[in-house]
C-alpha positions in Angstrom: 9.7 180.7 27.2 11.7 178.0 25.5 9.1 176.3 23.1 9.6 173.9 20.3 7.1 174.2 17.6 6.7 170.7 16.2 3.9 169.9 13.6 1.6 167.0 14.2 1.7 164.1 11.8 -1.0 164.8 9.3 -3.3 162.1 8.1 -1.6 161.8 4.7 2.0 161.8 5.9 4.1 158.8 4.7 5.5 158.3 8.2 2.0 158.0 9.8 1.4 154.4 10.9 -1.8 155.0 12.8 -0.1 153.9 16.1 -1.7 155.5 19.1 1.3 157.2 20.7 3.4 157.8 17.5 5.6 160.8 17.7 6.7 163.0 14.7 10.2 162.1 13.4 11.0 165.8 13.3 10.7 165.9 17.2 13.0 162.9 17.7 15.5 164.3 15.1 15.8 167.5 17.0 16.2 165.6 20.3 18.8 163.2 19.0 20.8 165.8 17.1 20.9 168.0 20.3 22.0 165.2 22.7 24.3 162.9 20.7 26.9 162.6 18.0 27.1 160.4 14.9 28.1 156.8 16.1 26.7 157.3 19.5 24.2 154.8 21.1 20.6 155.8 21.5 18.2 153.7 23.7 14.4 153.8 23.9 12.8 151.3 26.2 9.2 152.0 25.3 9.7 152.2 21.5 5.9 152.2 20.4 6.1 152.5 16.7 9.9 152.7 16.6 10.2 156.4 15.7 13.4 156.8 17.9 15.2 153.9 16.3 14.1 154.9 12.8 15.5 158.5 13.2 18.6 157.2 15.0 19.3 154.9 12.1 18.9 157.7 9.5 21.2 160.0 11.6 24.0 157.5 11.8 23.5 156.5 15.4 23.6 153.0 17.0 20.4 152.2 18.8 18.7 149.6 21.2 14.9 149.7 21.5 12.5 147.6 23.5 8.7 147.2 24.2 6.5 144.7 26.0 3.8 145.0 23.3 3.7 142.5 20.6 2.1 144.8 18.2 4.6 147.6 19.0 7.6 145.3 18.3 6.1 144.1 14.9 5.2 147.7 13.9 8.8 148.9 14.6 10.3 145.9 12.8 8.4 146.7 9.6 9.3 150.3 10.0 13.0 149.8 10.3 13.1 147.4 7.4 11.5 150.1 5.4 14.2 152.6 6.6 16.8 150.1 5.4 15.3 149.9 2.0 15.1 153.8 1.8 18.8 154.1 2.8 19.8 151.3 0.4 17.9 153.0 -2.5 19.7 156.3 -1.8 23.1 154.8 -1.6 23.6 155.2 2.1 25.0 152.9 4.6 22.8 151.1 7.1 23.1 148.4 9.8 21.5 145.0 10.1 19.5 144.6 13.3 18.5 141.7 15.5 15.1 141.0 17.0 15.5 139.2 20.3 12.8 137.7 22.6 13.9 138.2 26.1 11.4 135.5 27.2 14.1 132.9 26.3 16.5 134.4 28.9 13.8 134.6 31.5 13.5 130.8 31.4 17.2 130.5 32.3 16.3 130.8 36.0 14.4 127.5 35.9 17.1 125.7 33.9 20.2 126.7 35.9 21.6 125.0 39.0 19.5 121.8 39.0 21.8 120.0 41.4 21.1 118.7 44.9 17.4 117.9 44.2 16.5 121.3 43.0 15.2 120.1 39.6 11.9 118.9 41.0 11.3 122.2 43.0 12.1 124.4 40.0 9.9 122.2 37.7 7.0 122.6 40.1 7.6 126.3 40.4 7.6 126.6 36.6 4.3 124.7 36.2 2.6 126.8 38.9 3.7 130.0 37.2 2.3 128.9 33.8 -0.9 127.6 35.2 -1.4 130.9 37.1 -0.9 132.9 34.0 -3.3 130.6 32.2 -5.9 130.9 35.0 -5.9 127.1 35.5 -6.3 125.1 38.7 -3.5 122.7 39.6 -4.4 119.0 39.7 -2.4 116.0 41.1 -2.3 112.3 40.3 -1.6 112.4 36.7 1.5 111.7 34.5 1.0 114.1 31.7 -1.8 116.6 33.0 -0.9 119.4 35.3 -4.2 121.5 35.6 -7.7 122.1 34.5 -9.7 125.1 33.2 -13.3 125.5 32.3 -13.8 121.8 31.7 -10.6 121.2 29.9 -7.4 119.6 31.1 -4.1 121.3 30.8 -0.6 120.2 30.0 2.4 122.4 30.5 5.2 121.7 28.0 8.9 121.6 28.8 11.1 124.7 29.2 14.0 123.9 26.9 12.7 121.5 24.2 9.7 121.6 21.8 6.6 119.7 22.5 6.8 116.6 20.3 4.4 114.3 18.6 5.4 111.4 21.0 4.5 113.7 24.0 1.0 114.3 22.5 0.6 110.6 22.0 1.4 110.1 25.8 -1.2 112.9 26.6 -3.8 111.3 24.4 -3.3 107.8 25.9 -3.7 109.1 29.5 -6.8 111.1 28.4 -8.4 108.1 26.7 -7.7 105.8 29.7 -9.5 108.3 32.0 -12.2 109.1 29.6 -11.1 112.7 29.2 -12.0 114.3 25.9 -10.5 117.9 26.0 -7.0 119.1 26.7 -5.0 122.2 26.2 -1.3 121.8 25.6 0.9 124.8 26.4 4.4 125.1 25.1 7.2 127.6 24.2 7.9 125.7 21.0 6.3 122.8 19.1 7.8 120.2 16.9 7.5 121.1 13.2 5.8 117.8 12.3 2.7 118.7 14.4 0.3 119.2 11.5 -3.5 120.0 11.7 -4.0 116.5 10.2 -2.4 114.8 13.2 -4.3 116.9 15.6 -7.5 116.0 13.7 -6.7 112.3 13.9 -6.4 112.5 17.7 -9.8 114.3 17.8 -11.4 111.6 15.6 -10.1 109.0 18.2 -11.9 110.8 21.0 -9.5 113.5 22.4 -9.6 117.2 21.3 -6.2 118.7 21.7 -5.6 122.4 21.4 -2.0 123.7 21.0 -1.2 127.0 22.5 2.0 129.1 22.7 3.2 130.2 26.1 3.8 134.0 25.7 6.9 135.8 27.2 4.3 137.8 29.2 4.1 135.0 31.7 7.3 136.3 33.2 5.8 139.8 33.8 4.3 139.6 37.3 2.1 142.7 36.8 0.6 141.4 33.6 -0.2 138.0 35.3 -1.8 139.7 38.3 -3.9 142.0 36.0 -5.0 139.0 33.9 -3.4 140.5 30.7 -1.5 137.4 29.6 -2.9 136.0 26.3 -2.1 132.3 25.1 -2.5 132.2 21.3 -3.4 129.0 19.4 -0.6 127.5 17.2 -1.0 128.4 13.6 0.3 126.4 10.5 1.8 127.5 7.2 2.6 125.6 4.0 5.1 126.4 1.4 6.1 125.1 -2.1 9.9 125.0 -2.8 11.2 125.2 -6.5 14.9 124.2 -6.8 16.9 124.7 -9.9 20.5 124.0 -9.9 21.9 125.9 -6.8 19.0 128.3 -6.6 15.6 128.1 -4.7 12.4 130.1 -4.8 9.8 129.6 -2.1 6.1 130.2 -2.4 3.8 130.7 0.6 0.8 128.5 -0.3 -1.4 128.5 2.8 -1.7 129.8 6.4 -4.1 128.4 9.0 -4.8 130.1 12.3 -7.1 129.2 15.1 -7.2 132.3 17.2 -10.3 132.5 19.4 -11.9 134.9 21.7 -13.2 133.1 24.8 -15.6 135.8 26.0 -17.5 136.1 22.6 -20.9 135.2 24.2 -20.4 137.4 27.2 -19.3 140.2 24.8 -22.5 139.9 22.8 -24.7 140.0 25.8 -23.0 143.1 27.2 -23.0 145.0 23.8 -25.2 148.0 23.2 -26.5 148.9 19.8 -23.5 149.4 17.5 -20.7 147.1 16.4 -17.4 145.6 17.4 -14.6 143.6 15.7 -13.9 140.2 17.4 -12.2 136.9 16.8 -14.3 133.8 16.5 -13.5 130.3 15.1 -10.3 131.5 13.5 -11.9 134.5 11.6 -12.0 138.2 12.2 -15.7 139.1 12.5 -17.7 142.3 12.7 -20.5 141.9 15.1 -23.4 144.3 15.0 -26.2 144.5 17.4 -29.2 146.7 16.4 -31.7 148.5 18.9 -33.9 145.4 19.0 -31.1 143.3 20.2 -30.6 141.4 16.9 -27.0 140.4 16.2 -25.5 140.1 12.8 -21.9 139.0 11.9 -19.8 139.8 8.9 -16.6 137.9 8.2 -13.7 140.3 7.4 -11.1 137.7 6.7 -12.4 136.0 3.6 -9.3 133.9 2.9 -5.9 133.0 4.4 -4.2 136.0 2.6 -6.1 138.4 4.8 -4.5 137.2 8.0 -0.9 137.8 6.9 0.9 141.2 7.5 4.5 140.1 7.0 6.5 137.2 6.0 10.2 136.5 5.7 12.8 133.9 4.8 16.2 132.9 6.2 17.8 130.7 3.4 20.5 129.3 5.7 19.0 129.5 9.2 21.4 127.3 11.2 24.5 129.2 10.1 24.1 132.0 12.5 24.5 130.9 16.2 23.2 133.2 19.0 26.4 134.1 21.0 26.3 135.9 24.3 29.1 137.2 26.6 29.0 135.8 30.1 31.5 135.9 33.0 33.2 132.6 34.0 34.2 131.4 37.5 37.4 133.5 37.2 35.3 136.6 36.5 36.6 136.7 32.9 34.2 137.5 30.1 33.8 134.8 27.5 31.5 133.9 24.7 28.9 131.3 25.0 26.5 129.8 22.5 22.9 129.9 23.9 21.8 126.8 21.8 19.5 129.2 19.7 20.0 130.6 16.2 19.5 134.1 14.9 16.9 134.5 12.1 18.0 136.7 9.4 15.5 138.5 7.1 17.2 137.6 3.8 14.0 138.2 2.0 10.7 139.6 3.1 7.3 141.0 2.0 5.0 143.0 4.2 2.1 145.4 4.0 2.5 149.1 4.4 0.1 152.1 4.2 1.5 153.0 0.9 1.5 149.4 -0.5 -0.9 147.0 1.3 -0.3 144.1 -1.1 2.0 141.0 -0.5 4.2 139.0 -2.7 3.6 135.3 -2.1 6.7 134.0 -4.1 10.2 134.9 -3.0 13.1 136.0 -5.3 15.5 133.2 -6.3 18.2 132.7 -3.8 21.5 131.0 -5.0 23.7 129.0 -2.7 27.4 129.2 -3.1 27.9 125.4 -3.1 25.9 122.2 -3.0 24.8 120.7 0.2 22.0 120.4 2.8 20.5 123.5 4.2 17.7 124.4 6.7 15.5 127.3 5.5 13.3 129.1 8.0 10.0 130.7 6.9 8.4 133.1 9.4 4.9 134.6 9.1 3.6 137.3 11.4 -0.2 137.8 11.2 -2.3 140.9 11.6 -2.3 140.4 15.4 1.5 140.4 15.5 1.8 136.7 16.3 4.9 134.8 14.8 4.6 131.4 13.1 7.6 129.7 11.8 8.5 126.6 9.7 11.9 125.0 9.1 12.3 123.4 5.7 15.2 120.9 5.0 16.4 121.0 1.5 19.3 119.5 -0.6 20.9 121.6 -3.3 
């Protein structure tokens, strides 16, 4: 019989990432070499830990890889940056890669063709979609509130622009007039000026507002039907910039996350003797329950550093427009700017199995000429959730 004998990835192997379905690189190397030539395009639409893309890059193939899982995408991203570093160190050529969130393009259905009264119908359909994914009930008769869930009101933010501070003020005013005290605000993007201090000020005035990101999974009908869509709370990051002449260094000084696990009490009641890791009050906690039913908790994230798995900087964020090719009315292909920008990892630090430590101050980046620039800092936490901040600087 035709049998390929491929060794398992042993526990000490450098390529081992402890990803559940990870395949050996030697297996993918054999498949890719047998079925393609250098320069060919390799595609893997269930990339997992990114083995196919990593091997394709090393073998000089072009590649496209996708996955619905947030942790999968984050694992593959770190792995491919590691491959680039290895190839650079050995003097080999490598390609830059882009990480694209298809959720942005799924939104296009709701934004296109808004003529002849279609805008209202599409807006209603969009709100219904988000509320269903959030497991909230639709309500009527309010200006800024669209639904309710477990005693909290829900606002669904706009499709194509960030949720702004002025919008939150409008929500706050309507809640205060109606004596409502709790509201969840869902959005794809949030204005950079929305600080924890501002949210705290609104809470002290009587309205507790929680900001939550709308995940791309809301466009996956199967995930919605199975109740697998998770809305994560907005996190915040702080930086310190040091400018000297035409160069800048950036230090990551703080990261605040408010991830929660709604079913913590139900989980504790159903637990048998043993332990489980959960999220509560913005911390990762080990919950243990002994044979007498006594529960003890141990905090595993002792400071903000423990939450961060990866962070990166694009020192000139808005100089790279995202361009796509579309067909015009004549059937001709033309380039079109999507209105978005591409984030380029010009500097990054991330944890690996070999080196789990992080650098919290970047190397110095020097600009070619004086001027105003927009710097984007991106943090990915240990759950694979992205948080970004744009810093405006003058050199």
